[in-house]
C-alpha positions as CSV (number, residue, x, y, z in Angstrom):
1,M,-2.5,26.9,-13.2
2,P,-0.2,23.7,-12.2
3,K,2.8,23.4,-10.2
4,K,5.5,23.1,-12.0
5,G,8.8,21.0,-10.8
6,H,9.3,17.2,-9.8
7,I,6.7,14.7,-9.4
8,P,7.8,12.1,-7.3
9,E,7.2,8.2,-8.3
10,R,7.2,4.9,-6.7
11,T,6.5,1.4,-8.0
12,C,3.7,-0.7,-7.1
13,V,5.3,-3.5,-4.8
14,I,3.3,-6.4,-6.8
15,C,2.5,-5.3,-10.4
16,R,5.8,-3.2,-10.6
17,K,4.5,-0.1,-12.5
18,K,5.8,3.2,-11.7
19,A,3.0,6.0,-10.8
20,P,2.8,8.9,-9.3
21,K,3.3,9.0,-5.7
22,Y,-0.1,10.1,-4.8
23,T,-2.1,8.1,-7.0
24,L,-0.7,5.1,-5.5
25,H,-1.5,4.0,-1.6
26,R,1.1,3.7,1.0
27,F,1.6,1.1,3.3
28,C,3.8,0.9,6.2
29,I,5.2,-0.8,10.0
30,K,4.6,0.7,13.3
31,A,5.1,-1.2,16.9
32,G,4.4,-4.6,14.3
33,Y,1.5,-3.7,12.7
34,I,0.9,-3.0,9.3
35,I,-1.3,0.3,9.2
36,W,-2.1,2.3,5.8
37,D,-0.3,5.6,5.8
38,R,-2.8,7.7,4.7
39,D,-1.0,11.3,4.6
40,F,2.4,9.6,3.4
41,R,3.9,11.1,6.6
42,T,4.3,8.1,8.8
43,G,8.1,7.3,9.1
44,G,10.3,4.1,8.2
45,R,9.9,1.7,5.3
46,G,7.3,2.2,3.1
47,A,5.2,0.0,0.3
48,Y,3.7,1.3,-2.0
49,L,0.2,-0.5,-3.9
50,C,-1.8,0.7,-6.9
51,S,-5.3,0.6,-6.6
52,S,-5.9,-2.7,-8.9
53,C,-2.9,-4.6,-6.8
54,I,-5.1,-3.5,-3.9
55,E,-7.8,-6.1,-4.6
56,E,-4.7,-9.1,-5.3
57,L,-3.6,-8.9,-1.4
58,K,-5.3,-12.4,-0.8
59,K,-3.6,-14.1,-2.8
60,R,-0.5,-15.2,-0.5
61,K,2.2,-14.3,-3.1
62,A,0.9,-10.8,-3.3
63,F,0.9,-10.2,0.2
64,S,4.1,-12.3,1.0
65,R,5.3,-9.3,-1.8
66,L,3.7,-6.5,0.7
67,L,6.0,-8.3,3.3
68,K,8.7,-8.6,2.3
69,A,9.1,-4.8,0.7
70,L,8.0,-3.4,4.4
71,R,10.6,-6.4,5.7
72,A,8.2,-7.5,7.9
73,E,8.8,-10.5,9.7
74,G,6.3,-10.7,12.8
75,V,3.3,-8.7,11.6
76,K,0.6,-9.0,14.4
77,N,-2.1,-7.9,12.8
78,R,-2.0,-10.0,9.6
79,E,-5.3,-11.3,9.5
80,A,-7.0,-8.5,10.7
81,F,-5.3,-5.8,8.1
82,L,-6.5,-8.2,4.9
83,E,-10.2,-7.9,6.9
84,E,-9.9,-4.4,6.6
85,I,-8.4,-4.6,3.4
86,E,-11.6,-6.5,2.1
87,R,-13.9,-4.2,3.6
88,G,-12.2,-1.7,1.8
89,V,-12.4,-3.0,-1.3
90,K,-15.9,-4.2,-1.2
91,S,-16.8,-0.6,-0.2
92,G,-15.2,1.2,-3.4
93,F,-12.5,2.8,-1.5
94,F,-9.6,1.6,-3.1
95,R,-11.1,2.4,-6.3
96,G,-9.5,4.8,-8.4
97,D,-6.9,7.2,-8.1
98,S,-6.3,8.3,-4.0
């Protein structure tokens, strides 16, 4: 029997579509590095992306939207983060519901 109650919704920072929180991927800043918050528990400002928009992060405008949502200026792992995302997209890791 499904749980009754409130299902939190969040908005993807790229396509602006609303979806249940746990179907999106959360990213946040920790010690100047962008990290993927797998368990939705890391403190601080977070930004949510849907699976289809993760593939768009290589585009300059999409990545700058993520940085703007996180209010991150001096990110230390920009290139490493994009490479990690690209590996995840190629392996199919970010497809579908999370």
